[in-house]
N, C-alpha and C positions, 0 to 999 in steps of 0.2 A: 405585546412587543417585548422581545428579549432585551434585558437591560444593557447588553453589549452593543446592540444595534446603534449605529450612529457614532460610536466612539472612534476617536482618532488615535492611531497607534504610531509611535515614533514621530509624531508631528507630520505624518505623511499619508498613512493608509486609513481610509474611512470605511469602517465595517458597514456592510449593507444587510445581508441576510445569510443565515446558515443554510448551506446547500448539501451537507453530508456529515456523517459522524461515524466513529468506529471505536475500537477498544482503547486507542491511545489519544484520541482527540476529536475535534470538530473542525470542519472545513467551512470557511466563510467566503462569500463573494465580497470583494472590497474594491475601492477606487483609489488608485495611486494619484494623490493630488499634486505630485511633483511632475510626473511624466504624463498625467492625464490619460490613464489607461485602466481597464478593468484587470484585476488580479484575483487569484485565489490565495487564501491565507489559512494555514493549518495551525489551529490552536491546540497545543499539547496539554490537554486537560489532565493527563496522568500526573502532572506536576502538583495538582491539587491534593494528591493522595500520598505523596512521599514526604519523608522527614525534611525539615529545613536544611539539614546538613547535606542531604542528597540533591537538593535543587540545583546547586552550583554544578554538580557533576552532570546532571541531566542537561543543563544548558550548554556546558562545554561539549558534551557528546553530540548534542543537536547541531552545534556550530561545525564541529569536525566532520560529521557525516553529511551535512548539507553541502559543505565544501567539496566533499568527495563526489556527491551527486552532481554538483555543478561542473565537475571535470568531464562528465560524460556529454560529449557533443554529438547528439544524434536526434534526428527528427521524431523518433518514436519514444523519446524520453521527455517527460514533463520538465521544463526548465525551472530551475531554482533561482529566484532573483535576490533574496535577502533573508537574513535571520535576525530576529530582534527579541528583546525581552519586554514583557508588559505584564503588570500585576503579578510579578514573581514567577512567571512561567514563559517558556520559549514559544515563539511563533515563527513559522516558516512561510515566506512569501513566494508564491509560485505562479507560473503561467496558468491562466484560467482556460480550462477546456470546456466549451459548451457542448453538452451531450449527456451521455449516461455511461455508467460502468458496465462491464460485461456481466457482472452479477445482477444488475438491474434488468439488463436485457433478457437474461435467462428467467428471472422472476416474472417478467412481463409476458414473455412469449412461451415459457415452458422449456424451450431449448432453442438453439440456433442451428441452422443448416450446416452440414459438414463442410461445404465449400466456403462458407463465411468463416467458420471456425479455423479452417486452414489458413485463410488470409490473415485473420487475427493472430494466429500462432506464428506465422512468418514474421510479422512486424515485432511481436514480443521477442522472438528469438534474435532478431537483429538488434533490438535494444539491449538484450542480455549480453550478446557478443561484444557490443561496444562497452558495456559496463565492465565485463570481465577483462577486456583488454586494458581498461583503465585501472584495474585492480580493485574494483568495487563489486561486492556481492549484494544482491537484493535482499534475500533471506525471507521474503514474505510475498512471493508471487502467488496471486490468487485472483479470482474473477473481480473482486472489489477493487483491485489495484490496476486493472486494465481498463482504460478509458476509451470509449468509442465516440469520437467527435462528430458533430453534425455535418462537418465537411468531409467525412469519410476517413479521417486519420485514425490510427490506433496508437495509443500512447501508454507507456508504463509509468506509474507514479509511485511515490512513497519510498524512494531509495533510502534517504537519510533516516526516516522514521523506522523503516524496517531494520536497519542496522541497530538502532537502539533497542528494539524489541528483541533482537537476537542476542545481544551482548549483555544487557544489564539485568540486574536483579531488582531494579527499581520498578516495581509493578504494584498493583493493588493486591492486597492480601487475598489469597485464594484464587487469583485470576490465572488462567493458563496463558503462558507467553507464546505468542504466535498463533497461526491458524492451523489447528491440528489436522484438518482434512487434507492439507497440502504439504505437510512435513515429510521430508524424505526419511527413509528408515534410519540412516545414520544419525539424523538429528533426533529422532525419537529415542535412540539409544544413548544420546548425550554426547555424541562426537561432534567435532567442529564441522561446520558446513563448508562446502566448496562450490565451485561452479556447477558441479553435477547436481547439487541439492536444488539449485535454481531450475535446472532443466527438468528434474523430477517434478517440481511444483508446477512447471509449465505444462507438462504432460497431464497432471491431475486437473489442472485448470481447463484444458481443452476437452478432456473427458467430460467434465461438468457441463461445459458449454453444449456439447453435442447430446449428452444423455439427460441433462436436466437435473442431475444430482451427482455429488462427488463420489469417486470410486470406492472409498473406504468408509463412508459415513455409517456410523453405528448409533447406538442409543445414548452414548456418553462420550466425552473426550477420551477417557481411559480406554474404553473398548474400541474406539476409532483408532487410537494409537497402536493398540494391540493388533488390529487388522492390518495396519500399514506394515508392520514388521512380519506378521505371520501368514497373511492370506494373499491370494491373488485378487486383483480388481474384479468387480462384477462384469459378467459378459456384456459386451456392448450390443445395443439393439438398433441404434440409429446411425452408426458410424459410416455406413455406405460402402 
């Protein structure tokens, strides 16, 4: 049993079990003991690896970007409920989506059918349009951030956390910031992202869904980024 299981956060959220993890943190299933509902809570474990002087900056950015994500009112965007601090690191309380990520679906099945990928892509595009209209960039659109719920919904998650990954230098030493397989060429070149960067990432995400591998994946992050800038994507075999 993980030592965090059963802990009560902010006098309200009881941690149950870890249901996912990534470069910036771990996702927990939890119970809101005030509203008596299940929620998901993102624990930003990156805070464990930053200097104490940077932790306040990380918390402030988490709050700011979670507020930005909360401005996006769309059924295809995971709802942000709360932001809190516990054990010196930020936690983001979100809507719990029962299901799996697109990344998990591809891993499980090898690939998804083009018609299903098109449906998923349409909902993610709607989510991005709503976000961009609210002045929010995602910056980390990838299969792992696209959720497929058991009731058939498609939702985009990790808006606030993605902003932190895109903007801050507060990362683990030697860790590549962002998901290089889905970075637009302008981002690889070090330019500021824009809405088009999110759309590029969506295209790469749908390619991965249909083909079972990302369009520019090479043997290392560096060679992958070089391919993004200099090469055409691999020819599709299953696009239909």
